[in-house]
DSSP file (Angstrom, degrees, kcal/mol; ACC not computed):
  #  RESIDUE AA STRUCTURE BP1 BP2  ACC     N-H-->O    O-->H-N    N-H-->O    O-->H-N    TCO  KAPPA ALPHA  PHI   PSI    X-CA   Y-CA   Z-CA
    1    1 A M              0   0    0      0, 0.0    78,-3.5     0, 0.0     2,-0.3   0.000 360.0 360.0 360.0 127.2    0.0    0.0    0.0
    2    2 A R  E     +a   79   0A   0     76,-0.2    11,-2.5    11,-0.1     2,-0.3  -0.547 360.0 173.0 -72.7 133.2    1.5    3.3   -1.0
    3    3 A A  E     -aB  80  12A   0     76,-2.8    78,-0.5    -2,-0.3     2,-0.3  -0.954  19.0-179.3-141.1 157.5    2.0    5.4    2.1
    4    4 A W  E     - B   0  11A   0      7,-1.7     7,-3.5    -2,-0.3     2,-0.5  -0.983  20.6-132.4-153.0 160.0    3.4    8.7    3.2
    5    5 A I  E     + B   0  10A   0     -2,-0.3     2,-0.4     5,-0.2     5,-0.2  -0.952  20.2 177.3-119.4 134.2    3.8   10.6    6.4
    6    6 A Q  E >   - B   0   9A   0      3,-2.2     3,-1.4    -2,-0.5     2,-0.3  -0.969  68.4 -33.7-135.6 120.8    3.0   14.3    6.7
    7    7 A G  T 3  S-     0   0    0     -2,-0.4    -2,-0.0     1,-0.2     0, 0.0  -0.556 125.5 -31.8  63.1-130.9    3.3   15.9   10.1
    8    8 A N  T 3  S+     0   0    0     -2,-0.3    44,-1.7    -3,-0.1     2,-0.5  -0.169 117.8 102.7-109.4  36.1    2.3   13.2   12.6
    9    9 A V  E <   -BC   6  51A   0     -3,-1.4    -3,-2.2    42,-0.2     2,-0.5  -0.982  58.9-148.2-123.7 129.3   -0.3   11.5   10.1
   10   10 A L  E     -BC   5  50A   0     40,-3.3    40,-2.5    -2,-0.5     2,-0.4  -0.825  18.2-159.6 -87.8 126.6    0.2    8.3    8.1
   11   11 A Y  E     -BC   4  49A   0     -7,-3.5    -7,-1.7    -2,-0.5     2,-0.5  -0.941   8.1-160.6-113.6 138.9   -1.6    8.4    4.8
   12   12 A I  E     -BC   3  48A   0     36,-2.2    36,-2.5    -2,-0.4    -9,-0.2  -0.979  35.6-105.3-117.9 120.1   -2.5    5.4    2.8
   13   13 A H    >>  -     0   0    0    -11,-2.5     3,-1.8    -2,-0.5     4,-1.1  -0.149  25.4-128.3 -49.8 131.2   -3.3    6.0   -0.9
   14   14 A E  T 34 S+     0   0    0      1,-0.3    -1,-0.1     2,-0.2     3,-0.1   0.784 108.7  54.6 -56.4 -33.1   -7.1    5.8   -1.5
   15   15 A D  T 34 S+     0   0    0      1,-0.2    -1,-0.3    30,-0.1    -2,-0.1   0.715 111.3  45.3 -77.6 -16.1   -6.6    3.3   -4.4
   16   16 A D  T <4 S+     0   0    0     -3,-1.8    -2,-0.2   -14,-0.2    -1,-0.2   0.544  88.0 103.8-101.8 -13.7   -4.5    1.0   -2.1
   17   17 A A  S  < S-     0   0    0     -4,-1.1    15,-0.1    -5,-0.1     2,-0.0  -0.330  83.7 -97.4 -65.6 150.4   -6.8    1.0    1.0
   18   18 A P        -     0   0    0      0, 0.0     2,-0.3     0, 0.0    -1,-0.1  -0.348  38.5-141.1 -70.3 155.8   -8.9   -2.1    1.4
   19   19 A T        -     0   0    0     -3,-0.1     2,-0.4    -2,-0.0    13,-0.2  -0.841   5.9-126.5-117.5 156.7  -12.4   -2.1    0.2
   20   20 A Y        -     0   0    0     -2,-0.3     2,-0.4    12,-0.1     3,-0.1  -0.858  25.3-175.3 -99.6 131.6  -15.6   -3.6    1.6
   21   21 A R    >   -     0   0    0     -2,-0.4     3,-2.4     4,-0.2     8,-0.1  -0.992  26.1-140.3-129.1 129.2  -17.6   -5.8   -0.7
   22   22 A K  T 3  S+     0   0    0     -2,-0.4    -1,-0.1     1,-0.3     7,-0.0   0.871 109.7  34.0 -52.7 -40.0  -21.0   -7.3    0.3
   23   23 A T  T 3  S+     0   0    0     -3,-0.1    -1,-0.3     2,-0.0     3,-0.1   0.170  98.9 119.0-100.1  19.3  -20.1  -10.5   -1.3
   24   24 A G  S <  S-     0   0    0     -3,-2.4    -4,-0.0     1,-0.2     2,-0.0  -0.243  73.9 -76.9 -77.0 166.0  -16.4  -10.3   -0.4
   25   25 A G     >  -     0   0    0      1,-0.1     4,-2.5     4,-0.0     5,-0.2  -0.274  36.0-121.4 -61.8 150.1  -14.5  -12.8    1.8
   26   26 A M  H  > S+     0   0    0      1,-0.2     4,-2.5     2,-0.2     5,-0.2   0.880 111.7  49.2 -66.4 -38.8  -14.9  -12.6    5.5
   27   27 A V  H  > S+     0   0    0      2,-0.2     4,-3.0     1,-0.2    -1,-0.2   0.941 112.4  48.1 -66.4 -46.3  -11.1  -12.0    6.1
   28   28 A R  H  > S+     0   0    0      2,-0.2     4,-2.3     1,-0.2    -2,-0.2   0.904 115.1  44.7 -63.8 -41.2  -11.0   -9.2    3.5
   29   29 A N  H  X S+     0   0    0     -4,-2.5     4,-2.3     2,-0.2    -1,-0.2   0.908 112.0  52.0 -66.8 -40.2  -14.1   -7.5    4.9
   30   30 A S  H  X S+     0   0    0     -4,-2.5     4,-3.1     2,-0.2     5,-0.2   0.923 109.5  51.5 -60.7 -46.1  -12.8   -7.9    8.5
   31   31 A Y  H  X S+     0   0    0     -4,-3.0     4,-2.5     2,-0.2     5,-0.3   0.953 109.6  50.6 -55.1 -50.2   -9.5   -6.2    7.3
   32   32 A F  H  X S+     0   0    0     -4,-2.3     4,-2.3   -13,-0.2    -2,-0.2   0.933 114.2  42.2 -50.6 -54.2  -11.5   -3.4    5.9
   33   33 A W  H  X S+     0   0    0     -4,-2.3     4,-1.9     2,-0.2    -1,-0.2   0.841 112.7  53.1 -69.4 -35.3  -13.5   -2.8    9.1
   34   34 A A  H  X S+     0   0    0     -4,-3.1     4,-0.7     2,-0.2    -2,-0.2   0.930 114.4  41.7 -66.3 -44.6  -10.5   -3.3   11.4
   35   35 A L  H >X S+     0   0    0     -4,-2.5     4,-1.0    -5,-0.2     3,-0.6   0.890 113.2  52.2 -67.8 -37.3   -8.4   -0.7    9.6
   36   36 A K  H 3< S+     0   0    0     -4,-2.3     3,-0.3    -5,-0.3    -1,-0.2   0.876 105.2  58.5 -59.6 -38.8  -11.4    1.7    9.2
   37   37 A S  H 3< S+     0   0    0     -4,-1.9    -1,-0.2     1,-0.2    -2,-0.2   0.730 111.9  38.1 -72.4 -19.3  -12.0    1.5   13.0
   38   38 A I  H << S+     0   0    0     -4,-0.7    -1,-0.2    -3,-0.6    -2,-0.2   0.520  95.6 104.6-106.0  -8.0   -8.6    2.7   13.9
   39   39 A A     <  -     0   0    0     -4,-1.0    11,-0.3    -3,-0.3     3,-0.2  -0.409  64.3-146.3 -66.3 143.5   -8.3    5.3   11.1
   40   40 A A  S    S+     0   0    0      9,-2.9     2,-0.3     1,-0.4    10,-0.2   0.840  93.0   6.4 -75.1 -33.0   -8.8    9.0   11.9
   41   41 A R  B     +D   49   0A   0      8,-1.4     8,-2.9     2,-0.0    -1,-0.4  -0.981  66.7 174.9-149.8 133.6  -10.4    9.4    8.5
   42   42 A A        +     0   0    0     -2,-0.3     2,-0.4     6,-0.2     6,-0.1  -0.774  15.3 159.2-144.7  92.3  -11.2    6.7    6.0
   43   43 A R    >   -     0   0    0      3,-0.4     3,-1.0    -2,-0.3    -2,-0.0  -0.879  44.3-126.5-119.7 150.2  -13.1    7.8    2.9
   44   44 A R  T 3  S+     0   0    0     -2,-0.4   -27,-0.1     1,-0.2    -1,-0.1   0.872 108.2  41.2 -62.5 -34.6  -13.4    6.1   -0.4
   45   45 A D  T 3  S+     0   0    0      2,-0.1    -1,-0.2    -3,-0.0   -31,-0.1   0.362 113.0  54.3 -99.6   8.2  -12.2    9.0   -2.4
   46   46 A R  S <  S-     0   0    0     -3,-1.0    -3,-0.4   -32,-0.1     3,-0.1  -0.949  94.5 -83.1-138.8 157.3   -9.4   10.2   -0.2
   47   47 A P        -     0   0    0      0, 0.0     2,-0.3     0, 0.0    -4,-0.2  -0.256  48.5-114.0 -62.0 147.4   -6.3    8.8    1.4
   48   48 A W  E     -C   12   0A   0    -36,-2.5   -36,-2.2    -6,-0.1     2,-0.4  -0.619  32.4-145.7 -82.0 141.0   -6.9    7.0    4.7
   49   49 A E  E     -CD  11  41A   0     -8,-2.9    -9,-2.9    -2,-0.3    -8,-1.4  -0.937  17.4-176.5-117.7 133.9   -5.3    8.8    7.7
   50   50 A F  E     -C   10   0A   0    -40,-2.5   -40,-3.3    -2,-0.4     2,-0.1  -0.999  22.9-133.5-131.9 125.3   -3.8    7.3   10.9
   51   51 A E  E >   -C    9   0A   0     -2,-0.4     3,-2.0   -42,-0.2     4,-0.4  -0.414  25.6-111.0 -81.6 153.6   -2.5    9.4   13.6
   52   52 A A  G >  S+     0   0    0    -44,-1.7     3,-1.8     1,-0.3    -1,-0.1   0.831 110.6  69.7 -58.0 -36.6    0.9    8.6   15.2
   53   53 A E  G 3  S+     0   0    0      1,-0.3    -1,-0.3   -45,-0.2     4,-0.2   0.748 103.8  42.1 -58.9 -23.5   -0.5    7.5   18.5
   54   54 A I  G <> S+     0   0    0     -3,-2.0     4,-2.6     1,-0.2     3,-0.4   0.405  82.6 101.7-104.1   4.8   -2.0    4.3   16.8
   55   55 A W  H <> S+     0   0    0     -3,-1.8     4,-2.4    -4,-0.4     5,-0.2   0.874  80.6  53.3 -56.2 -40.6    0.9    3.3   14.6
   56   56 A P  H  > S+     0   0    0      0, 0.0     4,-2.2     0, 0.0    -1,-0.2   0.884 112.2  44.4 -64.9 -34.5    2.1    0.7   16.9
   57   57 A A  H  > S+     0   0    0     -3,-0.4     4,-2.2     2,-0.2    -2,-0.2   0.852 111.9  55.3 -73.1 -32.8   -1.5   -0.9   16.9
   58   58 A L  H  X S+     0   0    0     -4,-2.6     4,-2.4     2,-0.2    -1,-0.2   0.889 106.3  48.9 -64.5 -39.6   -1.6   -0.5   13.2
   59   59 A Q  H  X S+     0   0    0     -4,-2.4     4,-2.6    30,-0.2     5,-0.2   0.959 112.2  49.1 -66.1 -48.8    1.7   -2.4   12.8
   60   60 A R  H  X S+     0   0    0     -4,-2.2     4,-2.1     1,-0.2    -2,-0.2   0.867 111.2  49.7 -57.8 -36.9    0.4   -5.2   15.0
   61   61 A M  H  X S+     0   0    0     -4,-2.2     4,-2.5     2,-0.2     5,-0.2   0.928 111.1  48.7 -64.8 -47.7   -2.9   -5.4   13.0
   62   62 A L  H  X S+     0   0    0     -4,-2.4     4,-2.2     1,-0.2     5,-0.2   0.913 113.1  47.0 -60.9 -43.2   -1.1   -5.5    9.6
   63   63 A I  H  X S+     0   0    0     -4,-2.6     4,-3.0     2,-0.2    -1,-0.2   0.921 110.8  53.7 -63.2 -42.1    1.2   -8.3   10.8
   64   64 A S  H  X S+     0   0    0     -4,-2.1     4,-1.1    -5,-0.2    -2,-0.2   0.928 111.3  44.6 -60.0 -46.3   -1.8  -10.2   12.3
   65   65 A F  H  <>S+     0   0    0     -4,-2.5     6,-0.6     1,-0.2     5,-0.6   0.879 113.1  50.3 -72.3 -32.2   -3.7  -10.2    9.0
   66   66 A W  H ><5S+     0   0    0     -4,-2.2     3,-1.5     1,-0.2    -1,-0.2   0.916 108.9  52.4 -70.5 -37.3   -0.6  -11.1    7.0
   67   67 A E  H 3<5S+     0   0    0     -4,-3.0    -1,-0.2     1,-0.3    -2,-0.2   0.731  92.9  73.9 -67.7 -18.6    0.1  -14.0    9.3
   68   68 A S  T 3<5S-     0   0    0     -4,-1.1    -1,-0.3    -3,-0.3    -2,-0.2   0.707  99.0-136.9 -63.3 -21.2   -3.3  -15.2    8.8
   69   69 A G  T < 5S+     0   0    0     -3,-1.5    -3,-0.1    -4,-0.4    -2,-0.1   0.477  80.4  98.6  74.3  12.2   -2.2  -16.3    5.4
   70   70 A Y  S   <S+     0   0    0     -5,-0.6     2,-0.4     1,-0.1    -4,-0.1   0.597  78.2  53.7-100.4 -15.7   -5.4  -15.0    3.7
   71   71 A L  S    S-     0   0    0     -6,-0.6    -2,-0.2    -5,-0.2    -1,-0.1  -0.942  82.6-122.1-124.1 143.8   -3.9  -11.8    2.5
   72   72 A G    >>  -     0   0    0     -2,-0.4     3,-1.2     1,-0.1     4,-0.8  -0.325  29.6-106.0 -79.3 166.5   -0.8  -11.2    0.5
   73   73 A L  H >> S+     0   0    0      1,-0.3     4,-1.9     2,-0.2     3,-1.6   0.921 117.8  56.9 -53.9 -48.9    2.2   -9.1    1.5
   74   74 A S  H 34 S+     0   0    0      1,-0.3    -1,-0.3     2,-0.2     5,-0.1   0.691 101.7  56.0 -59.1 -17.4    1.2   -6.2   -0.8
   75   75 A E  H <4 S+     0   0    0     -3,-1.2    -1,-0.3     1,-0.1    -2,-0.2   0.742 119.7  28.9 -83.0 -24.7   -2.1   -5.9    0.7
   76   76 A V  H << S+     0   0    0     -3,-1.6     2,-0.4    -4,-0.8    -2,-0.2   0.504  98.0  95.2-114.1  -6.8   -0.6   -5.4    4.2
   77   77 A Q     <  -     0   0    0     -4,-1.9     2,-0.3    -5,-0.1    17,-0.2  -0.765  65.9-136.4 -91.3 132.3    2.7   -3.7    3.6
   78   78 A L  E     - e   0  94A   0     15,-2.8    17,-1.9    -2,-0.4     2,-0.5  -0.684  18.5-157.5 -79.0 134.7    3.2    0.0    3.7
   79   79 A S  E     -ae   2  95A   0    -78,-3.5   -76,-2.8    -2,-0.3     2,-0.3  -0.984  11.3-172.8-119.4 119.9    5.4    1.3    0.8
   80   80 A F  E     -ae   3  96A   0     15,-2.7    17,-3.4    -2,-0.5   -76,-0.1  -0.773  30.7-102.6-110.4 151.5    7.1    4.6    1.2
   81   81 A R    >   -     0   0    0    -78,-0.5     3,-2.1    -2,-0.3    -1,-0.1  -0.377  39.8-110.6 -61.2 147.3    9.1    6.7   -1.3
   82   82 A A  T 3  S+     0   0    0      1,-0.3    -1,-0.1    15,-0.2    -2,-0.0   0.848 117.2  56.9 -53.5 -37.0   13.0    6.4   -0.7
   83   83 A D  T 3  S+     0   0    0      2,-0.1    -1,-0.3     0, 0.0    -2,-0.0   0.456  89.9  86.4 -79.5   1.8   13.1    9.9    0.5
   84   84 A Q  S <  S-     0   0    0     -3,-2.1     2,-0.1   -80,-0.0    -4,-0.1  -0.895  78.1-130.3-100.4 121.8   10.6    9.3    3.3
   85   85 A P        -     0   0    0      0, 0.0   -80,-0.1     0, 0.0    -4,-0.1  -0.468  17.6-132.3 -70.3 142.1   12.0    8.0    6.6
   86   86 A I        -     0   0    0     -2,-0.1     5,-0.1    -6,-0.1     2,-0.0  -0.860  22.6-124.8 -96.8 121.4   10.1    5.0    7.9
   87   87 A P    >>  -     0   0    0      0, 0.0     3,-2.2     0, 0.0     4,-0.5  -0.372  18.5-118.3 -70.8 150.4    9.3    5.4   11.7
   88   88 A E  G >4 S+     0   0    0      1,-0.3     3,-1.0     2,-0.2     4,-0.4   0.856 111.9  61.9 -53.8 -37.2   10.5    2.6   14.0
   89   89 A S  G 34 S+     0   0    0      1,-0.2    -1,-0.3     2,-0.1   -30,-0.2   0.563 114.5  32.9 -71.4  -5.2    6.8    1.8   15.0
   90   90 A L  G X4 S+     0   0    0     -3,-2.2     3,-0.9   -31,-0.1    -1,-0.2   0.283  87.9 104.5-126.0   9.0    6.0    0.9   11.4
   91   91 A R  G X< S+     0   0    0     -3,-1.0     3,-1.6    -4,-0.5    -2,-0.1   0.892  76.6  55.8 -61.0 -43.7    9.4   -0.6   10.3
   92   92 A L  G 3  S+     0   0    0     -4,-0.4    -1,-0.3     1,-0.3    -2,-0.1   0.726 115.1  38.0 -70.7 -19.8    8.3   -4.3   10.4
   93   93 A V  G <  S+     0   0    0     -3,-0.9   -15,-2.8   -16,-0.1     2,-0.3   0.188 106.7  88.2-111.2  16.6    5.4   -3.7    8.0
   94   94 A S  E <   +e   78   0A   0     -3,-1.6     2,-0.3   -17,-0.2   -15,-0.2  -0.813  41.2 166.4-128.4 154.0    7.1   -1.2    5.7
   95   95 A T  E     -e   79   0A   0    -17,-1.9   -15,-2.7    -2,-0.3     2,-0.4  -0.905  37.1 -96.7-149.4 178.7    9.3   -1.1    2.6
   96   96 A Y  E     -e   80   0A   0     -2,-0.3   -15,-0.2   -17,-0.2   -14,-0.1  -0.879  37.4-116.3-104.7 139.5   10.5    1.4    0.0
   97   97 A L        -     0   0    0    -17,-3.4   -15,-0.2    -2,-0.4     3,-0.0  -0.305  28.2-112.0 -62.0 148.9    8.8    1.9   -3.3
   98   98 A D    >>  -     0   0    0      1,-0.1     3,-1.4   -17,-0.1     4,-0.7  -0.770  29.2-135.3 -74.1 131.1   10.7    1.0   -6.4
   99   99 A P  T 34 S+     0   0    0      0, 0.0     3,-0.5     0, 0.0    -1,-0.1   0.819 101.3  60.9 -59.3 -29.7   11.1    4.5   -7.9
  100  100 A S  T 34 S+     0   0    0      1,-0.2    -3,-0.0    -3,-0.0     3,-0.0   0.727 106.4  45.5 -75.5 -15.3   10.3    3.3  -11.3
  101  101 A T  T <4 S+     0   0    0     -3,-1.4     2,-1.0     1,-0.1    -1,-0.2   0.519  91.0  87.9-103.4  -3.7    6.7    2.2  -10.2
  102  102 A D     <  +     0   0    0     -4,-0.7    -1,-0.1    -3,-0.5    -5,-0.0  -0.786  43.9 157.5 -97.5 101.0    5.8    5.2   -8.2
  103  103 A T        +     0   0    0     -2,-1.0     2,-0.5     2,-0.1    -1,-0.2   0.472  41.2  96.1-102.5  -9.4    4.3    7.5  -10.7
  104  104 A E        -     0   0    0     -3,-0.1     2,-0.4     1,-0.0    -3,-0.0  -0.765  63.7-143.6 -93.6 123.7    2.2    9.7   -8.4
  105  105 A D        -     0   0    0     -2,-0.5     2,-0.4     2,-0.0    -2,-0.1  -0.655  20.4-175.9 -78.2 130.2    3.6   13.0   -7.2
  106  106 A R        -     0   0    0     -2,-0.4     2,-1.3     0, 0.0    -2,-0.0  -0.951  30.5-124.7-126.1 150.4    2.7   14.0   -3.6
  107  107 A E              0   0    0     -2,-0.4    -2,-0.0     1,-0.2     0, 0.0  -0.638 360.0 360.0 -93.3  77.4    3.4   17.1   -1.8
  108  108 A N              0   0    0     -2,-1.3    -1,-0.2  -102,-0.0  -103,-0.1   0.337 360.0 360.0-141.9 360.0    5.3   15.8    1.2
């Protein structure tokens, strides 16, 4: 999931945030509701926002869903641009984007 930090807020790109589907799998829909429940803001047409206070819980939640075996790494891993430092509390679930695949410009 493409992510960036601005101030003390983690943003997850709206196209990479999980989606809810009425006929979707139970794990995927649970993942959607779990992340939405700890997000400061989670709207379909905007980046999802997570305040710094919950980053340790976010990391634990992402690890837990990944370890379930029902979700792929790309669905639970935060991907940052190379010029963005990754906070310690998110390091276990984060990586850096391949610069050739990050086509979106962000002001951060």
